[in-house]
N, C-alpha and C positions, 0 to 999 in steps of 0.2 A: 571103892574104885569110881573114881571121879568120871561123869560122862562126858563125851564128847561133843564139843560145838557142831552145827549142822555146816556140811562144807557142798559146795556144787560140784558136781564130777567133772571132769574134763570135756567128757564127749558132751555134757549139757550146756557149757558155755561156748564150744565150737558151734552149736545150733542156733544159739541165742544169737552171737555174732554173725552168722550166715543170714539169720532172718534180720538181721538190724541192714545189712549190705544190700539185701535185696528189696528192701524197702525203701533204703536212699537213693538204687538205682531207678526203681521204679518211679520216683518222684522226681528224681532229676528229668529222665525222658518226659514226662509230663509236660513239666516246666518248660521244657526244651521246646516241644510241641505247641505249647501256648505260644510261646515268644515267634516262633515260625509263622504262624497263623496271624499274628498282629502285625509282623513286617508284611504279609501280602496285601493287608489294607492300604488305601490310599491314605496319605497323610491329611487330616483336616487341615484347610488354610482359616487363620486367624481373620475375622472381618477386620476390616480397617475401623478407628475409632470414626465416627462421625463428627465432621467439623462444628465448630459452635456458631461459625459465620460463614453465609453463602460463598462458594467458590465460583470466580467470575473464569470462565473458560475464554479464551481468546477467540476471536471470529475466523473461522475458515477463512483461509484465502479464496477469493473469486478469480478467477481466470481473467487477466486483462484484456484479452481479444475476443472480438465477437466470436460466437459460436455458428459461424458458416463458412463453407468451403469457398475459395475464389474460383472461380471458372477460368479457363484459356482466356476466353474473351475481354473477362474483367482485368486478368493480370495485364494485360497491353494498354490499358485505360491510363491517362495521366492520373497523378494523385494528388489530392486536395486533402489538408488536413485543415480540420475546424478546429479553434479554440474559441471558447466560450467563458469570459474573464469576469471577476467580480460575484461568484459565490461568496455566499456567508451572510450575508445582508438580506438576501430574497428569500420568500417564505418555502418552506421545504416543497410544497404542493407545485410550485412552477419549477423548481428543481427536478421533479419527478417526471413532471410533463416533457419537460425538455429531455430528459435522457431516456424516454420512450422510444425517440429516435432510434430505428433501426439500423442503424450505421456507426461506426467508430468512429469517435472525436474525443477531445480532452477538454476538460474543465480547469479554470484555474481559479483557486480558492483563496480569498483575503484570509488570513490571519485574525484572531482578536475578535472575530463577530458573533452576534447572537446564534447562527447557524452555522458556524465554520465547522464544527466536528460532521455535525449532521450532514449538511449538504455533500462532504467529502465521504461519508460511509456509504450515502445514497448512491453515489456516480459511480465509487467504486463495485457496490453492489450490483448496479446495472450493468455494469461491464465496461463503465469507460474508464478512460485513463485521467489521473489527477495530478495536477501539478499545483506548486505555490505560486500566488498572485504575490509578490512580494513589495510592498508599499515604500516608493522611495520620493524623494522629494523633487519635484518639478516646478511647475510655474508658482510665481510667489504668491497669486490668488487663489490657488488651489491646495486641500487640505488633504495630503496622501491617508491620514490616518494614523491610529494609535502606534508608538514604538515605531515609526517610518524612520528610514533611513535619511539624515539631514546631511547637508554637504559640511556644515561647520563642526559635526561632531568628531572628536579625536577617532584615531584608528580602531584602539581596542572598543570604546562605545558601538561603531559600527560593525566591527565584527560580533561581539556579543549581541546584537539586535539582529542581526544575519540569522547566527545560531539559533535564537529564542524562536523566531518567524519560523525556521526550517522546522524545528519540533513542535510547532502548534497544530499543524495540518496533518492529518493521516493520509497514509498510502500514496505519500508524491515520490513521483520518478523524475522531477524536474521542478524548473520554474521560471518565471518570466517576470519582468517589472510593471506595478500597477505605478501611472505616472512616471516619473522619473527621468524628467528630461534635463534637470540641472546634474542630477547623479549619473547617468549614463552617457553624457557627454565628458567626464572626467575620469580617465584611463589608469591614474593612479587609486583613487575610490572603487572602480570597479576590480580592479586587482584584489583589492582588501575584501570585497565581498563575494567573488568569486573562487579566491582562494579556500573559500568555507565552502564551496561546490564538490572542490576535487576530491576531498577524502571520503566524500558520500557517495561519489559515484552519479552524481546528478548530471543532468544535461542543461542547458539556459537557452530561452528563447528570446531573442531580442525584440522586442515590441515596437521599436522604431517610433518611441513619441518624438523625438528630435533627429532632423535629418544628418546632425554630426556626432551622432551615439558611436561610442566606443566600444558598447559591450560585449557584441559578436566578436570584435577584433581581439578582444583580451580574451575571451573565451577560447579563440583559436591560439592564442599564445601558451595559454594555460593547458592546451588540448582537452578540454573542455568539449562534449558534443554541443554542438550549437546550432543555430541556426535563425534567420532573419523573418519578420512577418512582410506579407508582400500588400496584402488588404484591410483596411477595417470596415465593416458591414455596416455600421449602424451609428455613424457620427449623426445624420438623419435618422430619425425613426422612422419615416414615412414608409410603408412599403413599397412605393415605387423607387425610393432611394436605395432600399436596401436590396431589393432585386437587381439593382443596376450593379451595385457594389458586389455582390454574388454573382453575377456575371462577367465579371471583370475579374474576379479569382479564378474562373471556371476558364476563362481566356490566357491569364498568364501559366493555369497550369498546363492547357495544351502548348501553349508557347516552349515551356521550360520544361516539361514534363512532370513538373510539381509545383506548389504551392502553400503559401501557410496563410489562412484569412482568420481574424480576429474579431468577434462579436463580443456583446455582454448581455448578460440575464434580464435584460428587458422584456416583459410580456410581450411588445411589439416585435421582439427579435426571435421570441419562439413562435408566435404565429405565422410570423414569415418564413422560419425554416420549415416549418410543418408545410407548407404548401410548395418550397421551392426545391428542398432535397427529393423528394419524390420527381421532381421536372428534370434535375440533376443526373437520372439513371443513364447510363450509355453514355456519358460525356466524359465524367470522372469518376476514380474509383477513391472512396473515402477513408484516411486511413489515420491512425494515432500517430501525434507530431514526433514521437519518438522514433516511428520509421522515417524520418527524414533528415533528422540532426545527423551531423556527420563532425 
């Protein structure tokens, strides 16, 4: 009689199946627990790749107003806006000395000069307002500088040079004319120039280098904030003459409620202002020219 092959009984098979199932359920629970534990951990952030070249961060903006409160008595004083022209060629040490004066004033910076950007940076960092000192053709015997606005240039070139000069000086909020007696006396050319200001929301200070200037009139027509210079401080650089002109500026401010006086970055002018500004306390309140333009 032939032997039968070994056969597993049904109960044994059921036992094996139950064991395998139990094992599977246990492993699944363990994996699920581990997965939940991982989810509780904060995800690690990838470290950004280091750049292969240094990143130059933009300079933080410095407030353009002097950090001091105005008393009720000071608020009633007539306002005097000082503008100091021709920064750009002067040594930074002289600019720094000027800007150490503890009153608000405005500096006008020439484009394309050796110290143009450095002077604007320094004045801005020391809390002074910066405007462009825009070179324009004046008297035939005077050179207004590189890429100046010349009377015989076509409109397209005058506009191009205006835009170029505006872009060359950082932190500007407006402009005044450097020389420019021939250009500012011509309304058509001043329209070409000042139309380039309009979209940039800049103001224009007419330095009044000629009595027949059309600059401020054209600015008013174009609804560009503007004002005219009242006094030049240092046509004569001797202290008695600068003092005389400074006192005239104070007198105009007291008469009209406000005035604009323009000086230059001469060592003699800086010397004089170090003496005269403290003496003006209680007579006028020094302000940025942007506070007077209308």
